[in-house]
C-alpha angles and dihedrals in degrees: 000000000000111000116260094019124135105200126189117228115236115245136207109267119228119263111267115250134215122274132187144226113232132196124207113240094210109103092214091055113032095173116177114202144157125240131184124235089266093050102042095079092069091082097196133104111255089213105052103000091246129140120281138200127206112245102175140013120230121202118194111249121202119218113236116251109258099192120058110239091241091058098052114109116228101267123186128181124210122196114200114207099322115180104194122088089199094054091049093048092049087053094057089054089051091048092051091049096045096044096245112184095215141353114220112208112197140183113345095351110131119244130212087266086082108095094219095054092077090065091072101026090056093203097318089110086071095049101049125066114239141174138194124228125174093213120051095191094051089049092051092047091051091052090046088052090053091058103268124133111235116211119185122212104220144115128247143100094297092047119108130195114274087221087062097055126095125225112294117257131211134043094327145308137267114205110196130189128181146223117315093238109024098033127213121353107255088230090063090050090052094055097041123113089211139010112209138175135197103246112249121207097178135076093274122084098213148018130235104285095241092049092048092049092046090054092049095048094051089045084060092047090050089054089054092049094051090047088053092049093245 
């Protein structure tokens, strides 16, 4: 464990419940919409306020794991001064699905202690180990000293396409992404083993930071699956 780190232990999530699909009975509306078990008791259309009838039942279905746990490389995500609760919550969902070992929340990045983060994380904040550090560069340096590679998700002349990178070597990988507006701290770039980007073919030069980091994380999971013959 990195010195000075306060790490949250992962917990077991509650079992998913059934939901339903409802249809508004008002002829001029006719809205068809889903509602969870907790919401289905309202009995009114969210669009017009009219009566509704349940037309289908939906049971949450889990996607089977495609990578044996023993084949997963140690993968950590580092969030450098993220501002958005929604982006952070989204990354907890990604981390849970991709089998991330730990999410490192640095600088001003909100933590699960914030009551509104759970709205986007939807329980994943209780299943993924996380820790907080005030200085992202110091945290990355400590992980690097422990034998992990550090890859930074950022553009620039030194950045290479993620698709052109081979699987990471060593004791694990830290994948870092920076602030939504100002980008990655230059100190992180300076200590990185590699600077990578998700290739863009449209007019925009970048993706939403949570989307880009999620794509990169799942690309790495795909690398592990291919190595294991999955």
